[in-house]
LUMMI-876472 format. One line per 3 residues: number of its first residue (from 1); their letters; for each residue x, y, z of N, C-alpha, C. Coordinates in nm, 2 decimals, always signed. Each point is the difference from the previous one (the first is absolute). Layout:
# LUMMI-876472
NUM	a	X:Y:Z:X:Y:Z:X:Y:Z; ...;
# end
This chain:
# LUMMI-876472
1	mdp	-1.68:-2.11:+0.68:+0.00:-0.08:-0.11:-0.05:+0.09:-0.09; +0.10:+0.04:-0.13:-0.08:+0.10:-0.06:-0.09:-0.03:-0.05; -0.13:+0.02:-0.01:-0.15:-0.03:-0.08:-0.03:+0.03:-0.16;
4	nsd	+0.10:-0.02:-0.04:+0.02:+0.04:-0.16:+0.07:-0.09:-0.06; +0.11:-0.09:+0.08:+0.08:-0.04:+0.01:-0.01:-0.15:-0.12; -0.13:-0.08:-0.04:-0.04:-0.04:-0.14:-0.02:+0.07:-0.10;
7	krq	+0.04:+0.15:+0.05:-0.01:+0.09:-0.15:+0.11:+0.05:-0.05; +0.08:-0.10:+0.05:+0.18:+0.13:-0.03:+0.05:-0.12:-0.15; +0.03:+0.13:-0.06:+0.04:-0.04:-0.18:+0.19:-0.06:+0.04;
10	spr	+0.10:+0.14:+0.05:+0.06:-0.02:+0.12:+0.04:-0.13:+0.02; +0.16:+0.00:-0.07:+0.04:-0.16:+0.23:+0.10:+0.15:+0.01; -0.07:-0.08:+0.19:+0.04:+0.11:+0.11:+0.16:-0.05:+0.00;
13	vnf	+0.07:+0.07:+0.06:+0.07:-0.02:+0.10:+0.00:+0.03:+0.18; +0.03:-0.10:+0.08:-0.03:+0.01:+0.12:+0.12:+0.00:+0.05; -0.02:+0.17:+0.13:+0.07:+0.03:+0.06:-0.02:-0.02:+0.15;
16	erg	+0.09:-0.19:+0.06:-0.03:+0.03:+0.12:+0.00:+0.04:+0.15; +0.10:+0.08:-0.07:-0.06:+0.13:+0.17:-0.03:+0.11:-0.11; -0.01:+0.06:-0.11:-0.08:+0.07:+0.00:+0.15:+0.14:-0.08;
19	vtv	-0.03:+0.08:+0.01:+0.04:+0.06:-0.10:-0.03:+0.16:+0.12; +0.08:+0.07:-0.06:+0.01:+0.19:+0.17:-0.04:+0.07:-0.20; -0.17:+0.04:+0.04:-0.06:+0.08:-0.16:+0.01:+0.16:+0.09;
22	qil	-0.12:+0.09:-0.11:-0.07:+0.12:+0.01:-0.07:+0.10:-0.02; -0.15:-0.07:-0.01:-0.14:+0.07:-0.14:+0.07:+0.09:+0.08; -0.05:+0.21:-0.13:+0.04:+0.09:+0.07:-0.17:+0.06:-0.11;
25	gid	-0.11:+0.10:-0.02:-0.07:+0.07:-0.04:+0.05:+0.05:-0.10; -0.07:+0.00:-0.11:+0.04:+0.07:-0.15:+0.07:+0.12:+0.03; -0.09:+0.08:+0.12:-0.01:+0.13:+0.00:+0.11:+0.05:+0.08;
28	gtw	+0.10:-0.13:+0.06:+0.07:+0.01:+0.17:-0.02:+0.04:+0.06; -0.15:+0.04:+0.09:-0.06:+0.00:+0.07:+0.04:-0.07:+0.11; -0.02:-0.14:+0.05:-0.02:-0.14:+0.04:+0.12:-0.04:-0.04;
31	rrs	+0.03:-0.13:+0.05:+0.13:-0.13:+0.04:+0.01:-0.10:+0.11; -0.03:-0.18:-0.07:+0.02:-0.02:+0.14:+0.06:-0.11:-0.08; +0.10:-0.03:+0.10:+0.02:-0.19:+0.07:-0.05:-0.12:-0.08;
34	ctm	+0.06:+0.01:-0.05:+0.02:-0.18:-0.06:+0.05:-0.13:+0.02; -0.08:-0.15:+0.02:+0.10:-0.15:-0.03:-0.05:-0.02:-0.15; +0.11:+0.03:-0.12:-0.06:-0.09:-0.14:+0.03:-0.13:+0.04;
37	rdv	-0.11:-0.09:-0.01:-0.05:-0.13:+0.06:+0.05:-0.07:-0.16; -0.01:+0.03:-0.09:-0.03:-0.09:-0.13:+0.01:+0.10:-0.08; +0.07:+0.00:-0.23:+0.01:+0.05:+0.04:-0.05:-0.09:-0.27;
40	ses	-0.09:+0.11:-0.08:+0.04:-0.08:-0.11:+0.00:+0.13:-0.09; +0.07:-0.05:-0.09:-0.04:+0.05:-0.09:-0.08:+0.20:-0.05; -0.15:-0.05:+0.10:-0.10:+0.05:-0.05:-0.09:+0.06:+0.15;
43	gal	+0.08:-0.09:+0.10:-0.05:+0.13:+0.09:+0.12:-0.10:+0.17; -0.07:+0.02:+0.06:+0.03:-0.09:+0.19:-0.07:-0.04:+0.07; +0.05:-0.01:+0.12:-0.08:-0.01:+0.15:+0.05:+0.12:+0.08;
46	liv	-0.09:+0.02:+0.08:+0.13:+0.10:+0.09:-0.07:+0.09:+0.14; +0.07:-0.04:+0.15:-0.08:-0.03:+0.07:+0.02:+0.15:+0.07; -0.10:+0.13:-0.01:+0.00:+0.13:+0.09:+0.05:+0.01:+0.08;
49	egs	+0.10:+0.05:+0.05:-0.01:+0.05:+0.23:-0.06:+0.16:-0.06; -0.11:+0.00:+0.20:-0.11:+0.11:-0.08:-0.08:-0.04:-0.05; -0.10:+0.09:+0.06:-0.17:+0.01:-0.17:+0.05:+0.00:+0.00;
52	lag	-0.13:+0.00:-0.10:-0.02:+0.05:-0.16:-0.13:+0.11:-0.08; -0.05:+0.02:+0.14:-0.12:+0.05:+0.02:+0.03:+0.15:-0.07; -0.11:+0.09:-0.03:+0.09:+0.14:-0.10:+0.07:+0.01:-0.12;
55	ldl	+0.12:-0.16:-0.02:+0.07:+0.03:-0.18:-0.06:-0.01:-0.08; +0.06:-0.02:-0.09:-0.04:+0.09:-0.17:+0.07:-0.18:-0.02; -0.09:-0.09:+0.00:+0.13:-0.10:-0.04:-0.06:-0.05:-0.17;
58	kef	-0.09:+0.11:-0.11:-0.01:-0.07:-0.06:+0.07:-0.03:-0.11; +0.11:+0.14:-0.04:+0.19:-0.03:+0.02:+0.11:+0.08:+0.07; +0.06:-0.05:+0.00:+0.14:-0.01:+0.07:+0.07:-0.01:-0.05;
61	fls	+0.13:+0.05:+0.04:+0.12:-0.06:+0.03:+0.07:-0.16:+0.06; +0.07:-0.04:-0.05:+0.06:-0.16:+0.12:+0.16:+0.07:+0.00; +0.01:+0.09:+0.10:+0.10:-0.06:-0.03:+0.10:-0.06:+0.02;
64	lss	+0.20:-0.08:-0.02:-0.02:-0.09:+0.06:+0.16:-0.01:+0.01; +0.05:+0.16:+0.00:+0.14:-0.01:+0.05:-0.01:+0.16:+0.05; +0.18:+0.05:+0.13:-0.06:+0.02:+0.11:+0.06:+0.17:-0.09;
67	tgl	+0.03:-0.02:-0.09:-0.02:+0.15:-0.10:-0.11:+0.01:-0.08; -0.08:-0.06:-0.01:-0.11:+0.03:-0.12:+0.05:+0.03:-0.11; +0.09:-0.12:-0.02:+0.10:+0.04:-0.15:-0.16:-0.18:-0.10;
70	ayr	+0.03:-0.09:+0.11:-0.08:-0.11:-0.09:-0.16:-0.02:+0.10; -0.10:+0.06:-0.07:-0.18:+0.00:-0.01:-0.06:-0.05:-0.09; -0.06:-0.02:+0.05:-0.14:-0.09:-0.17:-0.16:+0.16:+0.01;
73	rce	-0.03:+0.03:-0.01:-0.18:+0.09:+0.05:-0.09:-0.09:-0.04; -0.05:-0.10:+0.11:-0.10:-0.06:+0.00:-0.14:-0.02:-0.03; -0.08:+0.00:+0.01:-0.18:+0.00:+0.10:+0.02:-0.09:+0.06;
76	krw	-0.14:-0.05:+0.13:-0.06:-0.15:+0.05:-0.05:+0.03:-0.06; +0.01:-0.14:+0.02:-0.14:-0.19:-0.04:-0.12:+0.03:+0.13; +0.10:-0.02:+0.12:-0.07:-0.05:+0.08:+0.06:+0.03:+0.20;
79	vng	-0.08:-0.06:+0.02:+0.07:+0.11:+0.15:-0.11:-0.13:+0.09; +0.06:-0.06:+0.10:-0.04:-0.09:+0.11:+0.20:-0.01:+0.14; -0.17:+0.08:+0.06:+0.06:+0.06:+0.13:+0.17:+0.11:-0.04;
82	nqi	+0.09:-0.04:+0.04:+0.17:+0.02:-0.01:+0.01:-0.04:-0.14; -0.09:-0.12:-0.09:+0.12:-0.03:-0.08:-0.06:+0.13:-0.15; +0.07:+0.02:-0.04:-0.05:+0.05:-0.11:+0.06:-0.07:-0.21;
85	gvf	-0.08:+0.00:-0.04:+0.06:-0.07:-0.18:-0.05:+0.17:-0.11; +0.10:+0.01:-0.02:+0.06:+0.08:-0.10:+0.02:-0.08:-0.11; -0.02:+0.10:-0.09:+0.04:-0.04:-0.20:+0.12:+0.08:-0.05;
88	fik	+0.03:-0.03:+0.03:+0.13:+0.10:-0.14:-0.07:+0.01:-0.11; +0.06:+0.17:-0.08:-0.10:+0.10:-0.08:+0.15:+0.03:-0.09; -0.05:-0.08:-0.10:+0.20:+0.03:-0.09:-0.02:+0.16:-0.06;
91	pet	+0.06:+0.00:+0.03:+0.04:+0.18:-0.10:-0.10:-0.02:-0.10; +0.03:+0.11:-0.06:-0.12:+0.02:-0.18:+0.15:+0.00:-0.02; -0.01:-0.03:-0.15:+0.15:+0.02:-0.07:-0.02:+0.08:-0.10;
94	kpa	+0.05:+0.03:-0.07:-0.01:+0.19:-0.03:+0.07:-0.05:-0.19; -0.15:-0.03:-0.10:+0.13:+0.00:-0.14:+0.11:+0.12:+0.01; +0.06:-0.05:-0.04:+0.20:+0.01:-0.04:-0.08:+0.15:-0.12;
97	rrl	+0.08:+0.12:-0.03:-0.06:+0.09:-0.05:+0.10:+0.00:-0.10; -0.03:-0.01:-0.12:+0.00:+0.09:-0.12:+0.06:-0.01:-0.08; +0.14:+0.02:+0.00:+0.06:+0.13:-0.12:-0.03:+0.04:-0.10;
100	rkg	+0.09:+0.13:-0.04:-0.05:-0.01:-0.19:+0.18:+0.01:-0.01; -0.02:-0.03:-0.07:+0.14:-0.08:-0.17:+0.13:+0.15:+0.10; +0.08:+0.01:+0.04:+0.10:+0.09:-0.02:+0.03:+0.06:+0.16;
103	hvp	-0.10:-0.03:+0.05:-0.07:+0.13:+0.17:+0.06:-0.11:+0.11; +0.07:+0.12:+0.06:+0.07:-0.07:+0.09:-0.04:+0.07:+0.14; -0.05:-0.14:+0.09:-0.03:+0.13:+0.08:+0.01:+0.07:+0.13;
106	agv	-0.03:+0.09:+0.05:+0.02:+0.15:+0.10:+0.12:-0.07:+0.06; +0.15:+0.02:+0.06:+0.04:-0.07:+0.15:+0.14:-0.13:-0.13; -0.03:-0.06:-0.12:+0.12:-0.08:-0.02:+0.06:+0.03:-0.15;
109	inn	+0.14:+0.03:+0.06:+0.09:+0.00:-0.07:+0.06:-0.06:-0.14; -0.02:+0.02:-0.07:-0.01:-0.10:-0.15:+0.15:+0.12:+0.01; +0.03:-0.22:-0.02:+0.14:-0.08:-0.04:+0.07:+0.01:-0.13;
112	m	-0.04:+0.05:-0.03:+0.00:-0.07:-0.20:+0.20:+0.16:-0.08;
# end
């Protein structure tokens, strides 16, 4: 059971059988298979196969697809045996670059 369940701010979707996912080190040096038991907009509950000993869980990737095209950047919130609660790190949004009047960015064809 999630020790932080009373602190959740987003509604969760529970998966009765779980969803097969993987966690991967930011530097690519480690990988573990997991079962995602529930997920929300802000985080997830994972059951990890294998040991977590020695892994840097401060920040890592959660791969949601076998091709690695669907993923979330995460940080560990808590660990309880083979269960890990993760928080999704939202990507930083960069402000749009302002263009000078009449300036066309490189690579853009002006069809006037």
